[in-house]
C-alpha positions as CSV (number, residue, x, y, z in Angstrom):
1,M,9.4,-3.0,-1.9
2,K,13.1,-3.4,-3.7
3,K,16.6,-3.8,-2.4
4,T,20.1,-3.4,-4.0
5,L,22.7,-5.8,-2.7
6,F,25.8,-3.6,-2.9
7,L,27.0,0.0,-2.2
8,F,30.7,0.3,-2.7
9,T,33.7,2.6,-1.9
10,S,36.5,2.3,0.7
11,I,40.3,2.3,1.4
12,L,42.6,-0.7,1.3
13,A,44.7,-2.3,4.0
14,S,46.0,-5.8,4.5
15,I,47.3,-8.2,7.0
16,I,49.0,-11.4,6.0
17,T,51.2,-14.3,7.0
18,Y,53.2,-16.1,4.5
19,G,51.9,-19.3,2.9
20,Q,50.3,-20.4,-0.3
21,D,50.1,-17.9,-3.0
22,I,46.6,-16.4,-3.3
23,T,47.4,-13.7,-5.9
24,G,45.2,-13.4,-9.0
25,Q,41.5,-13.7,-9.7
26,W,39.0,-15.6,-7.5
27,N,35.5,-16.2,-8.9
28,G,32.3,-17.0,-7.1
29,A,28.5,-16.7,-7.5
30,L,25.9,-15.9,-4.9
31,K,22.5,-17.5,-5.0
32,V,20.1,-14.8,-3.9
33,Q,16.3,-15.2,-4.1
34,G,16.7,-17.7,-7.0
35,M,19.1,-15.5,-8.9
36,Q,22.9,-15.8,-9.6
37,L,25.1,-12.8,-8.7
38,R,28.7,-13.2,-9.8
39,L,31.5,-11.8,-7.7
40,V,35.2,-11.5,-8.4
41,F,38.1,-10.8,-6.0
42,N,41.3,-9.6,-7.6
43,V,44.3,-10.1,-5.2
44,S,47.7,-8.5,-5.6
45,K,50.8,-8.8,-3.4
46,T,52.6,-5.8,-1.9
47,E,55.7,-5.4,0.3
48,T,53.6,-5.5,3.4
49,G,51.0,-8.0,2.4
50,Y,48.0,-8.3,0.0
51,I,45.6,-5.8,-1.5
52,S,42.4,-6.6,-3.3
53,T,39.5,-5.2,-5.4
54,M,36.1,-6.7,-6.0
55,D,34.0,-6.8,-9.2
56,S,30.3,-7.4,-9.5
57,P,29.9,-8.1,-13.2
58,D,26.1,-8.6,-13.1
59,Q,25.7,-5.2,-11.5
60,G,28.2,-3.5,-13.8
61,A,30.6,-2.7,-10.9
62,K,34.4,-3.1,-11.3
63,G,37.4,-2.3,-9.2
64,I,35.6,-1.9,-5.8
65,P,38.3,-1.3,-3.1
66,V,38.4,-4.1,-0.5
67,S,39.1,-2.5,2.9
68,T,41.0,-5.4,4.4
69,T,42.5,-8.6,2.9
70,T,43.7,-11.0,5.6
71,F,45.4,-14.4,4.8
72,E,46.5,-16.7,7.6
73,N,47.0,-19.9,5.8
74,P,44.5,-21.6,5.2
75,K,42.1,-18.8,6.3
76,I,41.3,-15.8,4.2
77,K,39.0,-12.9,4.7
78,F,37.9,-10.0,2.5
79,E,36.1,-7.0,4.0
80,V,34.4,-4.0,2.2
81,A,33.6,-1.9,5.3
82,V,31.5,0.8,3.7
83,A,29.2,-1.8,2.1
84,R,29.2,-4.0,5.3
85,I,30.5,-6.9,3.2
86,E,32.6,-9.7,4.7
87,Y,33.8,-12.9,3.0
88,S,35.5,-15.5,5.1
89,G,36.8,-18.9,3.9
90,E,39.5,-21.5,3.9
91,L,41.8,-22.4,1.1
92,K,41.4,-26.1,0.1
93,D,43.0,-27.5,-3.0
94,N,43.0,-24.2,-4.9
95,E,39.5,-23.4,-3.9
96,I,38.2,-21.2,-1.1
97,V,35.3,-22.6,0.8
98,G,33.5,-19.9,2.7
99,T,30.6,-17.6,3.5
100,F,29.5,-14.2,2.2
101,K,27.9,-11.8,4.7
102,Q,26.2,-8.5,4.2
103,A,23.8,-6.5,6.4
104,G,23.2,-9.3,8.7
105,Q,22.5,-11.9,6.0
106,E,24.8,-14.9,5.2
107,F,25.1,-16.9,2.0
108,P,27.5,-19.8,1.3
109,M,29.8,-19.1,-1.5
110,N,33.0,-20.8,-2.8
111,L,35.7,-19.1,-4.8
112,S,37.8,-20.7,-7.5
113,R,40.2,-19.7,-10.3
114,K,37.6,-20.7,-12.9
115,V,35.7,-17.9,-14.6
116,I,31.9,-18.3,-14.0
117,E,29.7,-17.8,-16.9
118,K,26.5,-15.7,-16.5
119,V,23.4,-17.8,-16.1
120,E,20.2,-16.1,-17.4
121,P,17.1,-16.9,-15.4
122,K,14.3,-18.7,-17.3
123,R,11.7,-16.1,-18.3
124,P,9.6,-17.9,-20.9
125,Q,7.1,-14.9,-21.3
126,E,9.8,-12.4,-22.2
127,P,9.3,-11.3,-25.8
128,K,12.3,-11.3,-28.2
129,E,13.0,-9.1,-31.2
130,P,12.0,-8.8,-33.9
131,F,8.5,-7.8,-32.6
132,P,5.4,-8.1,-34.9
133,Y,4.6,-4.4,-34.2
134,Y,6.3,-1.0,-34.4
135,T,8.4,0.3,-31.5
136,E,10.1,3.7,-31.1
137,N,12.4,5.1,-28.4
138,V,11.0,8.5,-27.5
139,T,11.8,11.4,-25.2
140,F,9.4,14.0,-23.8
141,Q,9.7,17.0,-21.4
142,N,8.3,17.6,-18.0
143,P,8.2,21.4,-17.9
144,K,7.2,21.5,-14.2
145,A,10.3,19.6,-13.1
146,N,12.4,20.9,-16.1
147,I,13.5,17.4,-16.9
148,S,13.6,15.1,-19.9
149,L,12.0,11.6,-19.7
150,A,12.8,8.7,-22.0
151,G,10.8,5.6,-22.9
152,T,9.5,3.3,-25.5
153,L,6.3,3.8,-27.5
154,S,4.8,0.5,-29.0
155,L,2.2,0.8,-31.8
156,P,0.3,-2.1,-33.3
157,K,1.3,-0.8,-36.7
158,K,3.5,2.1,-37.8
159,E,0.6,3.8,-39.5
160,G,-2.9,4.2,-38.0
161,V,-4.7,5.7,-35.0
162,F,-4.8,3.7,-31.8
163,P,-5.9,3.8,-28.2
164,V,-3.0,3.9,-25.8
165,V,-2.0,2.9,-22.2
166,V,0.7,4.6,-20.2
167,L,2.4,2.2,-17.8
168,I,3.4,3.6,-14.4
169,T,5.9,1.7,-12.2
170,G,5.8,0.7,-8.6
171,S,8.0,2.1,-5.8
172,G,11.8,2.3,-6.0
173,P,13.9,3.4,-9.0
174,Q,12.5,1.5,-12.0
175,N,13.3,1.4,-15.7
176,R,10.7,1.3,-18.4
177,N,10.3,-2.5,-18.1
178,E,9.8,-2.2,-14.4
179,E,12.7,-4.7,-14.2
180,L,13.3,-6.5,-11.0
181,L,14.7,-9.9,-9.9
182,G,15.2,-10.9,-13.5
183,H,11.6,-10.1,-14.5
184,K,10.4,-7.4,-16.9
185,P,6.7,-7.2,-16.3
186,F,6.1,-4.0,-18.2
187,L,7.8,-5.5,-21.3
188,V,5.5,-8.5,-21.1
189,I,2.4,-6.4,-20.5
190,S,3.4,-4.0,-23.3
191,D,4.0,-6.8,-25.8
192,Y,0.6,-8.4,-25.0
193,L,-1.4,-5.2,-25.2
194,T,0.3,-4.0,-28.4
195,K,-0.4,-7.4,-30.1
196,N,-4.0,-6.8,-29.2
197,G,-4.4,-3.5,-30.9
198,I,-3.5,-1.2,-28.0
199,A,-0.5,1.2,-28.1
200,V,1.7,1.4,-25.0
201,L,4.0,4.1,-23.6
202,R,6.4,2.9,-20.9
203,F,9.2,5.1,-19.6
204,D,12.2,5.1,-17.2
205,D,11.5,6.8,-13.8
206,R,13.1,10.2,-13.4
207,G,16.8,9.7,-12.7
208,V,16.8,6.1,-14.0
209,G,18.0,4.8,-17.3
210,E,17.9,7.5,-19.9
211,S,15.5,9.8,-18.0
212,K,16.9,12.9,-16.3
213,G,16.1,14.3,-12.9
214,D,16.6,13.3,-9.2
215,F,14.7,10.2,-8.1
216,E,15.9,10.4,-4.4
217,T,14.1,13.8,-3.7
218,A,10.9,12.9,-5.5
219,T,7.5,11.9,-4.1
220,S,4.5,10.2,-5.6
221,A,3.1,13.7,-6.4
222,D,6.2,14.5,-8.4
223,F,6.0,11.3,-10.3
224,A,2.4,12.2,-11.1
225,T,3.7,15.2,-13.0
226,D,5.9,12.9,-15.1
227,V,2.8,11.0,-16.1
228,E,1.0,14.2,-17.0
229,S,3.9,15.0,-19.2
230,A,3.6,11.6,-20.9
231,I,-0.1,12.3,-21.6
232,A,0.8,15.7,-23.1
233,Y,3.4,14.1,-25.3
234,L,1.0,11.4,-26.6
235,K,-1.5,14.1,-27.6
236,T,1.1,15.4,-30.1
237,R,1.3,12.0,-31.8
238,K,-0.9,11.5,-34.9
239,E,-1.0,7.7,-34.2
240,I,-2.7,8.2,-30.9
241,N,-6.4,8.7,-30.3
242,P,-6.5,11.5,-27.8
243,K,-9.9,10.4,-26.5
244,K,-8.6,7.0,-25.7
245,I,-5.7,7.6,-23.4
246,G,-5.6,5.3,-20.3
247,L,-3.3,4.7,-17.4
248,M,-2.1,1.5,-15.9
249,G,-0.2,1.7,-12.6
250,H,1.3,-1.1,-10.6
251,S,1.6,-0.8,-6.8
252,E,2.7,2.9,-6.2
253,G,1.7,3.4,-9.8
254,G,-1.8,2.6,-8.5
255,I,-1.6,5.6,-6.3
256,I,-0.3,7.9,-9.0
257,S,-2.9,6.9,-11.7
258,P,-5.9,8.3,-9.6
259,M,-3.9,11.4,-8.8
260,V,-3.6,12.2,-12.6
261,A,-7.1,11.0,-13.5
262,A,-8.7,13.1,-10.8
263,K,-7.2,16.3,-12.3
264,S,-7.2,15.5,-16.1
265,K,-10.0,15.1,-18.5
266,D,-7.6,13.6,-20.9
267,V,-7.6,10.3,-19.0
268,S,-10.4,8.0,-20.3
269,F,-9.8,5.0,-18.0
270,I,-7.4,3.7,-15.4
271,V,-6.2,0.2,-14.4
272,L,-4.9,-0.3,-10.9
273,L,-2.6,-3.3,-10.6
274,A,-2.3,-3.9,-6.8
275,G,-3.1,-0.3,-6.2
276,T,-3.5,0.9,-2.6
277,G,-6.8,2.1,-1.1
278,I,-5.8,2.5,2.6
279,P,-3.5,5.1,4.1
280,G,0.3,4.6,3.8
281,D,1.0,4.0,7.4
282,K,-1.7,1.3,7.7
283,L,-0.5,-0.4,4.5
284,L,3.1,-0.6,5.7
285,L,2.1,-2.0,9.1
286,L,-0.1,-4.7,7.5
287,Q,2.5,-5.4,4.8
288,Q,5.3,-5.9,7.4
289,E,3.1,-8.2,9.5
290,L,2.1,-10.4,6.6
291,I,5.6,-10.8,5.2
292,A,7.0,-11.4,8.6
293,K,4.5,-14.2,9.2
294,A,5.3,-15.8,5.8
295,S,9.0,-15.6,6.8
296,G,8.5,-17.5,10.0
297,V,9.0,-14.6,12.4
298,S,7.5,-15.2,15.9
299,E,4.3,-13.5,17.0
300,A,6.1,-11.8,19.8
301,E,8.7,-10.3,17.5
302,I,6.0,-9.2,15.0
303,A,4.1,-7.5,17.8
304,K,7.2,-5.7,19.1
305,T,8.1,-4.5,15.6
306,S,4.6,-3.4,14.9
307,S,4.5,-1.4,18.2
308,I,7.7,0.4,17.4
309,N,6.7,1.1,13.8
310,S,3.3,2.4,14.8
311,K,5.0,5.0,17.0
312,V,7.5,5.9,14.2
313,F,4.8,6.3,11.6
314,E,2.7,8.4,14.0
315,A,5.7,10.7,14.6
316,V,6.0,11.1,10.8
317,K,2.3,11.9,10.4
318,Q,2.4,14.6,13.0
319,S,5.6,16.2,11.7
320,T,5.8,19.5,10.0
321,D,9.5,20.0,10.2
322,N,11.8,17.4,8.6
323,Q,14.9,18.3,10.6
324,K,13.0,18.1,13.9
325,L,11.5,14.8,12.7
326,K,14.9,13.3,12.3
327,T,15.8,14.3,15.9
328,D,12.5,13.0,17.2
329,L,12.9,9.7,15.4
330,T,16.4,9.2,16.6
331,T,15.3,9.6,20.2
332,L,12.2,7.4,19.7
333,I,14.1,4.5,18.1
334,N,16.8,4.7,20.7
335,E,14.3,4.5,23.5
336,N,12.5,1.5,21.9
337,E,15.7,-0.3,20.9
338,K,17.5,-0.1,24.3
339,D,17.7,-3.8,24.5
340,M,18.9,-4.4,21.0
341,K,21.5,-7.2,20.8
342,A,24.6,-7.2,18.8
343,D,23.4,-10.0,16.5
344,E,20.3,-7.9,15.6
345,I,22.5,-5.2,14.1
346,P,23.7,-5.7,10.5
347,N,27.3,-6.9,10.2
348,G,29.9,-4.1,10.4
349,M,27.6,-1.4,11.8
350,S,27.4,0.3,15.1
351,K,24.1,0.7,16.8
352,D,24.2,4.5,16.2
353,D,24.9,3.9,12.5
354,Y,22.1,1.4,12.3
355,I,19.6,3.8,13.9
356,A,20.8,6.7,11.7
357,M,20.2,4.5,8.6
358,Q,16.6,3.8,9.8
359,V,16.0,7.5,10.4
360,K,17.3,8.5,7.0
361,M,15.0,6.0,5.3
362,V,11.8,6.9,7.2
363,S,12.4,10.6,6.9
364,S,13.1,10.6,3.2
365,P,10.8,12.8,1.1
366,W,9.2,9.7,-0.6
367,M,8.6,7.8,2.6
368,E,7.3,10.8,4.6
369,Y,4.8,11.5,1.8
370,F,3.8,7.9,1.5
371,I,3.2,7.4,5.2
372,K,1.0,10.5,5.3
373,Y,-0.9,9.9,2.1
374,D,-4.5,8.6,2.1
375,P,-5.6,7.5,-1.4
376,A,-9.4,7.7,-0.6
377,P,-10.0,11.5,-1.1
378,T,-8.3,11.4,-4.5
379,L,-10.2,8.2,-5.5
380,Q,-13.4,10.0,-4.7
381,K,-12.6,12.5,-7.4
382,V,-12.0,10.0,-10.2
383,K,-14.9,9.9,-12.7
384,C,-13.5,7.8,-15.5
385,P,-13.9,3.9,-15.7
386,V,-11.7,2.1,-13.2
387,L,-10.5,-1.5,-13.2
388,A,-8.9,-2.5,-9.8
389,V,-7.2,-5.9,-9.6
390,N,-5.1,-7.7,-7.0
391,G,-3.6,-11.1,-6.5
392,G,-5.3,-13.2,-3.8
393,K,-1.9,-13.9,-2.2
394,D,-0.5,-10.4,-2.4
395,L,1.3,-9.7,0.9
396,Q,2.6,-6.2,-0.1
397,V,-0.8,-4.8,-1.0
398,P,-3.3,-7.2,0.6
399,P,-6.4,-7.5,-1.6
400,K,-9.2,-7.7,0.9
401,E,-8.4,-4.4,2.6
402,N,-7.3,-2.5,-0.5
403,L,-9.8,-3.5,-3.1
404,S,-12.8,-2.8,-0.8
405,A,-11.3,0.6,0.2
406,I,-10.8,1.5,-3.5
407,E,-14.3,0.4,-4.5
408,N,-15.9,2.2,-1.5
409,A,-14.0,5.5,-2.2
410,L,-14.9,5.5,-5.9
411,K,-18.5,4.8,-5.3
412,K,-18.6,7.4,-2.5
413,G,-17.6,9.9,-5.1
414,G,-20.4,8.8,-7.4
415,N,-18.4,6.7,-9.8
416,T,-20.5,3.7,-11.0
417,R,-18.1,2.6,-13.7
418,V,-16.0,0.5,-11.3
419,T,-14.8,-3.1,-11.8
420,V,-13.0,-4.9,-9.0
421,R,-11.4,-8.4,-9.4
422,E,-9.2,-10.5,-7.1
423,F,-7.2,-13.3,-8.9
424,P,-6.7,-16.3,-6.6
425,N,-3.2,-17.6,-6.1
426,L,-1.4,-14.6,-7.6
427,N,1.2,-12.5,-5.7
428,H,2.0,-8.8,-5.8
429,L,3.7,-9.2,-9.2
430,F,0.6,-11.2,-10.5
431,Q,2.6,-14.4,-10.7
432,E,1.0,-17.8,-9.9
433,C,2.7,-18.6,-6.6
434,K,2.6,-20.8,-3.5
435,T,2.8,-18.4,-0.5
436,G,2.9,-14.9,-2.0
437,A,6.2,-14.1,-0.1
438,P,8.6,-11.7,-1.9
439,S,11.3,-14.4,-1.6
440,E,9.4,-16.4,-4.3
441,Y,9.4,-13.6,-6.9
442,A,12.8,-14.4,-8.6
443,E,12.3,-18.2,-8.3
444,I,9.0,-18.2,-10.3
445,E,9.6,-18.4,-14.0
446,Q,6.3,-16.8,-14.9
447,T,6.4,-13.0,-15.1
448,F,2.7,-12.2,-15.3
449,S,-0.3,-14.4,-15.2
450,P,-1.7,-15.1,-18.7
451,L,-5.2,-15.2,-17.2
452,A,-4.8,-11.8,-15.6
453,L,-3.3,-10.4,-18.8
454,N,-6.2,-11.6,-20.8
455,Q,-8.9,-10.3,-18.5
456,I,-7.2,-6.9,-18.2
457,T,-6.8,-6.6,-21.9
458,K,-10.5,-7.5,-22.6
459,W,-11.6,-4.8,-20.1
460,I,-9.4,-2.2,-21.8
461,Q,-10.7,-3.2,-25.2
462,N,-14.3,-2.6,-24.0
463,Q,-13.3,0.9,-22.9
464,T,-11.7,1.7,-26.2
465,K,-14.4,0.5,-28.7
């Protein structure tokens, strides 16, 4: 689901031999998944050598301490130990030619004195202000969590009464535009729906952007209460038709939408964009296998990883004590990774640290809940109209297994107002793609398939006549 490249903080030290002066600012740009990420190393001289800081302008990070600055002319190395970052290069004609490494990944990157300008990715669908409709930044309260949530309400016109859709983000901390890899899918969807007569409320996840609360300790069930609060807020707005409130959830949002709809009579319809229909542990195993195959991983390695993860997920499913789970997972992973080689461990980490990182991730509140959760019983309780759509090349939520499971669960519960559609050649983000691999997401200029947007909008219009 989503990754952040850098986590920073450390102490400075330096080792140096005398040679060409390297003090000052060195600028470079990483090319990661089709995107540019600028980095700046600021080098100063001391009595004992050199010290440095690092900036990441595109992430809003400045003055990150560099643990070690080593210069043995012409070789130079910067290390940020806590973030497992290492840059090594050679000084050639006032340029440093080298390689950036982090968490086992390597990227070529050269540094120069020239300031690098930010390059915006091409996103032709992204709407620009002024919009031909009314928008308003809003806040509303979640009394259950005692937090304030912030978002944007888009109305076809400032005056009038309109049907509305609440957009619900996928996994990981997301802002109101569900922004990732240079794309803003919820901004594109909101713009399209509002231009077609449907109001939209999209909001920052708790603990993200202008929303309050703690994202790290929350589960899908907690996020469902945020959506319930959004509905309660919309019912106070005179511009909203309270009998025409719908939910549209992407990925994890497709788990949350049925949770809310199963409990609330205020939900008149739901749209599941790559929503899940199979249990969390089964989804993760299938997802990992498909993405690994698309990435060229060998069948033997895939089988080994699947075997280990199956045992890990089973331990999570059987657990009733989180602290004991962490102990059990540490033992289990150690036993299954006895033959782990040094080059299989992310750069700068010990084996124990690497295993501790895996345990922390798997035993987090969100992941534990997700692994244990089966969407089927909740889907069986949903009685409102449902549109479930997937991309035919979705490797994160595979369409065949999930669409059939969603349809079967809804019909088992007696819901006959179910529409299921698979769009060929679309990935998890509903982009027209080649393979469906996540590595393509940023490289594709399209944010959301116009065909899918059109079909989804027509369905919603039919529900809100």
